[in-house]
C-alpha positions as CSV (number, residue, x, y, z in Angstrom):
1,M,11.2,-16.6,-4.1
2,L,13.0,-13.4,-3.2
3,P,16.6,-13.5,-1.6
4,S,16.6,-13.2,2.3
5,D,19.2,-11.6,4.7
6,K,20.2,-12.6,8.1
7,N,17.2,-10.9,9.5
8,T,14.5,-12.3,7.4
9,Y,11.8,-14.5,9.2
10,N,11.6,-17.7,7.6
11,P,10.0,-20.4,9.7
12,T,10.4,-24.1,8.4
13,F,8.8,-27.2,8.7
14,Q,9.9,-29.6,11.4
15,W,9.0,-33.0,12.4
16,R,8.3,-32.3,15.9
17,F,5.1,-30.6,14.6
18,L,3.7,-34.0,14.2
19,S,4.1,-35.5,17.8
20,P,1.1,-35.8,19.9
21,R,1.4,-32.3,21.4
22,F,0.0,-30.5,18.2
23,W,-2.7,-33.2,17.1
24,L,-5.6,-30.9,18.2
25,T,-3.9,-27.9,16.1
26,W,-3.8,-30.3,13.0
27,L,-7.6,-31.4,13.9
28,V,-8.4,-27.3,13.8
29,V,-6.3,-26.9,10.6
30,L,-8.1,-29.9,8.8
31,L,-11.5,-28.5,9.8
32,V,-10.4,-25.2,8.5
33,I,-9.5,-26.6,5.4
34,L,-12.7,-28.5,5.2
35,L,-14.5,-25.3,5.8
36,A,-12.5,-23.4,2.7
37,Y,-15.1,-25.5,0.5
38,V,-18.3,-24.3,2.4
39,P,-20.3,-21.7,0.7
40,F,-19.2,-18.6,2.4
41,R,-23.1,-17.7,3.5
42,L,-23.4,-20.9,5.2
43,R,-20.0,-20.9,6.8
44,D,-20.6,-17.1,8.0
45,K,-23.6,-18.3,9.8
46,L,-21.9,-21.0,11.5
47,A,-19.2,-18.6,12.5
48,C,-21.6,-16.1,14.0
49,K,-23.1,-19.1,16.1
50,V,-19.8,-19.4,17.9
51,V,-19.9,-15.8,19.4
52,P,-22.6,-15.9,21.7
53,I,-20.8,-18.8,23.3
54,I,-17.5,-16.9,23.4
55,L,-19.1,-13.6,24.9
56,K,-20.5,-15.9,27.9
57,R,-16.9,-16.6,28.7
58,K,-14.8,-14.6,31.6
59,S,-11.6,-13.9,29.8
60,G,-9.1,-11.4,30.1
61,T,-9.3,-10.8,26.4
62,L,-13.0,-10.0,26.5
63,K,-12.1,-7.7,29.6
64,R,-9.3,-5.8,27.7
65,A,-11.5,-5.5,24.7
66,R,-14.2,-3.7,26.8
67,I,-11.9,-1.4,28.7
68,N,-10.5,-0.4,24.9
69,L,-14.1,0.2,23.7
70,Q,-15.0,2.2,26.9
71,S,-11.8,4.3,26.8
72,C,-12.2,5.1,23.1
73,F,-16.0,5.7,23.0
74,P,-17.2,6.8,26.5
75,E,-19.9,8.9,24.6
76,K,-21.5,5.4,23.8
77,T,-23.6,3.2,25.9
78,D,-22.8,0.1,27.3
79,E,-25.1,-1.5,24.7
80,E,-23.6,0.2,21.9
81,R,-19.9,-1.0,22.7
82,E,-21.2,-4.5,23.3
83,R,-22.9,-4.4,20.0
84,I,-19.5,-3.4,18.3
85,L,-17.6,-5.9,20.6
86,R,-20.1,-8.8,19.2
87,A,-19.9,-7.4,15.5
88,S,-16.0,-7.6,15.7
89,L,-16.0,-11.0,17.2
90,E,-18.5,-12.2,14.5
91,T,-16.0,-10.8,11.6
92,A,-13.2,-12.4,13.6
93,A,-15.1,-15.9,13.3
94,Q,-16.0,-15.3,10.1
95,F,-12.2,-14.6,8.8
96,C,-11.0,-17.4,10.8
97,F,-13.5,-20.0,9.5
98,G,-12.7,-18.6,6.0
99,Y,-9.1,-18.7,6.4
100,G,-8.6,-22.1,4.7
101,E,-9.3,-20.5,1.6
102,L,-6.0,-18.7,1.6
103,L,-4.1,-21.9,2.1
104,V,-5.8,-24.3,-0.4
105,R,-8.4,-22.6,-3.0
106,S,-7.2,-21.6,-6.5
107,D,-5.9,-18.2,-7.3
108,K,-8.7,-17.5,-9.4
109,Y,-11.3,-18.4,-6.5
110,K,-9.1,-15.8,-4.4
111,Q,-9.0,-13.1,-6.7
112,S,-13.0,-13.3,-7.2
113,R,-13.2,-12.8,-3.3
114,N,-11.1,-9.4,-3.5
115,Q,-12.2,-6.1,-4.1
116,V,-10.0,-3.1,-4.2
117,M,-11.4,0.5,-3.7
118,G,-9.0,3.6,-3.9
119,G,-6.4,1.7,-6.1
120,E,-5.7,5.3,-7.9
121,H,-3.9,6.4,-4.5
122,L,-1.4,3.5,-4.7
123,F,-0.8,1.5,-7.6
124,P,0.5,4.4,-9.8
125,L,3.0,5.3,-7.2
126,L,4.1,1.8,-7.2
127,D,4.2,1.5,-10.9
128,K,6.5,4.7,-11.0
129,G,9.1,3.2,-8.8
130,E,8.1,5.7,-5.9
131,N,8.6,4.4,-2.3
132,V,5.6,3.7,-0.3
133,I,4.8,2.9,3.5
134,T,0.9,1.7,3.6
135,L,-0.4,3.0,7.1
136,V,-2.5,-0.2,8.3
137,P,-4.3,-0.9,11.4
138,H,-4.9,-4.3,12.8
139,C,-8.2,-5.4,11.2
140,W,-9.0,-9.1,10.9
141,A,-8.8,-9.5,7.3
142,I,-5.4,-8.2,7.1
143,D,-3.7,-11.4,6.1
144,Y,-6.1,-11.8,2.6
145,T,-5.3,-8.3,1.3
146,G,-1.2,-8.7,2.0
147,S,-1.4,-11.9,-0.2
148,M,-3.7,-9.9,-2.7
149,L,-1.1,-7.4,-3.1
150,A,1.6,-10.1,-3.6
151,F,-0.6,-11.8,-6.1
152,L,-0.6,-8.7,-8.1
153,G,3.2,-8.7,-8.3
154,Y,4.0,-6.4,-5.3
155,T,6.8,-7.2,-3.1
156,V,5.4,-6.5,0.3
157,T,7.7,-6.2,3.4
158,T,6.5,-6.2,7.2
159,I,7.4,-6.5,10.8
160,M,5.4,-9.1,12.8
161,K,5.4,-11.1,16.0
162,P,5.7,-14.6,15.7
163,Q,2.8,-17.0,16.8
164,K,3.2,-18.8,19.9
165,N,2.2,-22.2,18.5
166,P,5.0,-23.0,16.1
167,V,2.6,-25.3,13.7
168,M,0.5,-22.3,13.2
169,D,3.2,-19.6,12.7
170,W,4.5,-22.0,10.1
171,L,1.3,-22.3,8.4
172,M,0.7,-18.3,8.3
173,H,4.1,-18.0,7.3
174,T,3.7,-20.4,4.4
175,Q,0.2,-18.5,3.4
176,R,2.1,-15.1,3.5
177,M,4.8,-16.2,1.1
178,Q,3.1,-18.3,-1.0
179,Y,3.6,-15.8,-4.1
180,G,7.2,-15.7,-3.2
181,R,6.9,-11.8,-3.1
182,G,7.0,-11.1,0.9
183,V,9.9,-10.1,3.1
184,V,9.0,-10.6,6.6
185,Y,11.2,-9.4,9.4
186,P,10.4,-10.3,13.3
187,R,10.0,-7.5,15.8
188,S,13.4,-8.5,17.4
189,A,15.0,-7.4,14.2
190,G,14.1,-3.7,14.9
191,I,13.2,-1.3,12.3
192,K,16.5,-1.0,10.4
193,P,15.9,-4.2,8.0
194,F,12.4,-2.9,7.2
195,L,13.6,0.6,6.3
196,Q,16.2,-0.8,4.1
197,S,13.4,-3.1,2.5
198,V,11.5,0.1,1.7
199,K,14.4,1.7,0.0
200,K,14.8,-1.3,-2.3
201,G,11.3,-0.5,-3.5
202,H,9.4,-3.1,-1.4
203,V,5.5,-1.8,-0.2
204,G,6.0,-1.3,3.4
205,Y,3.2,-2.8,5.4
206,Y,3.4,-0.6,8.8
207,L,1.1,-1.4,11.4
208,P,1.8,1.2,14.3
209,D,-1.6,0.8,16.3
210,E,-0.5,-1.6,19.0
211,D,1.0,-0.3,22.2
212,L,4.5,-1.4,22.6
213,G,5.4,0.4,25.7
214,A,6.0,4.1,26.7
215,Q,9.7,4.1,25.9
216,H,9.7,4.6,22.2
217,S,6.3,6.1,22.3
218,V,4.5,9.7,22.7
219,F,1.3,9.9,24.4
220,V,-1.7,11.4,22.1
221,P,-5.2,11.1,21.4
222,F,-6.7,8.1,19.6
223,F,-10.4,8.5,20.0
224,S,-11.1,9.7,23.0
225,A,-8.3,7.7,25.0
226,E,-4.7,8.9,25.6
227,K,-2.4,6.1,23.9
228,A,1.3,5.4,23.9
229,T,1.9,5.8,20.0
230,M,4.9,4.9,18.3
231,K,7.1,7.5,17.2
232,G,9.3,7.5,14.3
233,L,7.2,7.4,11.3
234,G,8.2,10.7,10.3
235,K,11.7,10.2,10.5
236,L,11.1,6.5,8.6
237,T,9.4,8.7,5.8
238,K,12.4,11.0,5.5
239,L,15.0,8.5,5.3
240,T,13.0,6.3,2.6
241,K,11.7,9.1,0.8
242,A,8.4,7.2,0.9
243,H,4.5,8.1,0.6
244,I,2.3,7.2,3.6
245,V,-0.6,5.6,2.1
246,P,-3.5,4.5,4.6
247,M,-5.1,1.2,4.0
248,F,-8.1,-0.5,5.5
249,Q,-9.2,-3.9,5.2
250,A,-12.8,-5.4,5.6
251,Y,-14.1,-8.5,5.0
252,N,-18.0,-8.0,3.9
253,S,-20.4,-10.8,4.7
254,K,-23.2,-9.5,2.7
255,T,-21.2,-9.9,-0.6
256,G,-18.3,-12.5,0.7
257,K,-15.9,-10.2,-0.7
258,Y,-12.6,-9.2,1.0
259,E,-12.2,-5.2,0.5
260,L,-9.1,-3.4,0.5
261,H,-9.8,0.5,0.9
262,I,-7.1,2.6,-0.1
263,F,-6.9,6.4,0.6
264,P,-4.8,9.4,-0.4
265,A,-1.3,9.7,0.9
266,L,-0.8,11.6,3.9
267,E,0.0,15.3,3.0
268,N,2.3,17.7,4.8
269,F,4.0,14.5,6.6
270,P,6.0,14.5,8.0
271,T,5.9,17.7,10.4
272,G,9.4,17.4,11.6
273,D,7.9,17.0,15.4
274,D,7.2,13.3,16.6
275,T,4.3,14.1,18.8
276,Q,2.6,16.1,15.8
277,D,3.3,13.2,13.5
278,A,2.1,10.6,15.8
279,I,-1.4,12.7,16.3
280,L,-1.8,13.0,12.6
281,M,-0.8,9.2,12.0
282,N,-3.7,8.3,14.8
283,K,-6.1,10.7,13.1
284,A,-5.7,8.9,10.0
285,L,-6.2,5.5,11.8
286,E,-9.6,6.8,13.5
287,Q,-10.9,8.0,10.5
288,M,-10.3,4.4,8.8
289,I,-11.7,2.5,12.0
290,G,-14.7,4.9,12.8
291,Q,-16.3,4.0,9.6
292,R,-16.1,0.3,10.1
293,P,-15.2,-0.4,14.2
294,E,-16.4,-3.9,13.7
295,Q,-13.4,-5.0,11.5
296,Y,-11.0,-3.7,14.2
297,M,-9.1,-6.0,16.8
298,W,-10.4,-4.5,19.7
299,I,-8.7,-7.2,21.9
300,L,-5.3,-6.2,21.0
301,N,-3.0,-4.2,23.8
302,L,-4.1,-1.1,22.3
303,L,-3.9,1.0,25.8
304,R,-1.7,-0.9,28.1
305,S,0.6,2.0,28.9
306,R,-0.3,4.9,30.6
307,A,1.8,8.3,31.2
308,D,1.8,7.8,35.1
309,G,2.8,4.3,34.9
310,S,-0.3,2.8,36.1
311,K,-1.9,-0.6,34.5
312,R,-5.3,0.1,32.7
313,Y,-5.9,-3.7,32.3
């Protein structure tokens, strides 16, 4: 296990987790563990059966996803956007139904489910001791590929938002740290610990696509929408002297593989201008998401902020 500092996020098991309040959570955990041993083709079909039920619900989450898709793809028809949403929810259900594999299946089995494309854009840099920040969109399979990098011997550092359910938060953290090669910081710790961790040679796992508010953002295009986009990646790049390597995770239900697509490092980055850096960053995210939109978490608060202060959702 890597040594931790005061900012490291490290939830531990608590006896209160066994109280009746969390019995339903443990029942779900037991079900997910049982599903880990079900052949993936059968499990994926079961997962897809759940999606029509979800789509019939009137929920703020679905409303937000539809607004995101309408804002990003106004040129598509309602039916086309609805197909993307349905496919995204199917991917989400398939990943959730298979999450138990990360907790209980053998390393040999998990590695048989992984496939890396474009490793020549990342691994030689890491093996030479170069600092790297990976530019990663919020895709459903995000935990699988993070664990895979740790299994390969690379120490991954990231910033995350703790889960509201403390049992799930502890289990997800346990899964992420199962190889002892990870450094996780909560958002409340700020960016400085992450920056210092990258300087030490840890692989920065940077997810800048969620709207965290207008205060520390610039408004630049994201597909056809105007998005409050985090600024500062250029400054991080300068301070860490890191290469910015785009990465995209995908679950391929046809092969049962968790795919990690790695692309060439961004060229001529940073530019020295926050707005231009944000534009280049969003373009890199667009190119990855646009190829496989069903892999993306359209349910997130992607477009919450507006330049005029009005509310979109």
